[in-house]
Structure formats: structure tokens, C-alpha cells
N, C-alpha and C positions, 0 to 999 in steps of 0.2 A: 264173104262177108256177112252175109245174113246169119250162117250158123254161127259165127263169133258172137254176133249180138244177141241170138237166141240163146245160148250158152251164157252169155254175161248175165242175160235177164232170169236165166235158172238159177245162177249163182246168188244173185241179188236176193232172189225170193228165198233160198236156202239162209242167207245171212239174215234176212228179216226173222226169220222162224227161230233161227240159233239165237237171235238178240232178243227176243222175247222169253225164250227159256234162259239166258243168260241173267235177265232182269227178275226173273222168278227165283232162280236158284241162290243167288246172290243176294237177293231181299232175305229170303230165309235163312240164309247162312251168316249175313251180317248183322242182324236186328237181335239183341240178346235176349228179350222176353219172349216166353214160349207162344203167348197168345197173339201179340204184335207181330212176331215174325211169320205166322199164318197169314195174318190179315195184309202185312207187307208184300208176301209172295203172292198175292192175289191182286193187289192192286198195282203195285208196279208195273207187271206186265200188261194189267188192262189199261192203264195209262198211257204205256207205249203205243199200244193197239189203237186206243182211239185218237190219238195225237198222229198217228203214222195214216189212219185210213181218212182223216180230216183234210190232211193237207199235203201229204204224198203220194196218196193211191191214184194210180191211172185216173179212175173214172171219177174222182172225189170233183164236186163242184166248186169246192174252195181249195184246190190244188195249187199249191206254191209256183210260181214261175222261178226258172233259173235266174241267177244262180243261189236264190234263198233256197229252193227246193235241195238242191246239193247239198247246201250248208246244214239244214235241218236233218238231211239223211246222214250225212257224216257225223252230227252230232249224236244221233239215237246210236249209230252204230258205234262209234269211238266210246261213248258212253257205257257201252256194254262190255267193250275191251277193257275200260278203266276198272268198271266194277268186277269183273273176273280177277284183274291185277290185285284187286283189294283183297278180294277171297282167297288170296295164296295161288291162283290157277295160273301161274307167270307163263308159261308156254302156250295153254290155250289162248290167253289175253293176247300175246303177240300175234299167234298165228291169225285170231280173228280180226285183230286191227290193221294187219297187212293185209290181209284179204280183202276186207272191206275197203281201204284206201284205193287197192289196186282196182277192185270191181267198179267203184266211183269213177275215177280216172278212165277206165276203160267205156263206161256208160257216156261220159261228156266227149270223148274222142270217136266213138262209133256212132252214137245215136244221134240222128241230125235233130230229134224233137227234145232230146234231153236238155242240150244247151239253150234253145231257143224257147222253151216252157209251150205248155199246150193246156 
């Protein structure tokens, strides 16, 4: 059981990194003006990192309690999937969204502190 929990935590971390990359890539790809696309590609992932570190990171003083943290995490993950979809990356969007949803479900089912908040 501990191996499954650890594997799921590693997967969640990879999803976080991929999500930040997806926000940067899609911001660059979807913003039409050359200067603003660079600005958006920097600010979009930066905003995601700031929000995640403030409200969802395990060691944050302002960490949300469940179920709000789960909802916030799903919002960030599925937001990245929607942006990938809008950037015409349909298969990566579906795979990322499904993997993120499964990872969150496993977190809630397997981790005793995930559902209870800490």
C-alpha cells in the first residue's frame, strides 16, 4: 500500500510539472501578439506556481483543507488539460486530464491525510 501511495505522489508531482509546462506552452501558443505571448508564457505558469505553493503545497501555512484542496488541484490540472485542448493538442489533453483525475481519486482513496486535510 505504501508503494502505491508513494507512486501516486510521484505521479502527482510529475503532473504538477507537466501542468506548469502546459500553462506556459499554451499561453505562448494562444496569445497572438509576439510580445504579449512571451509575457503570457512567463506569467501564466508563474501564477500557477504561486497559487499552488500558497494553497496546495504540503508545507504551506495557508494550505487548503479537503475538499477545497482537492477541488483546487483538479481545477489547476483540468485547466491545463482544457488549455492543451484549445491549443489543438487533443490526445495529450485527454491523457493528461484522465491521468490527473485518476491521480486525485487515488489520493483521496489511499492517503488518510488527503481527505481529512492537514
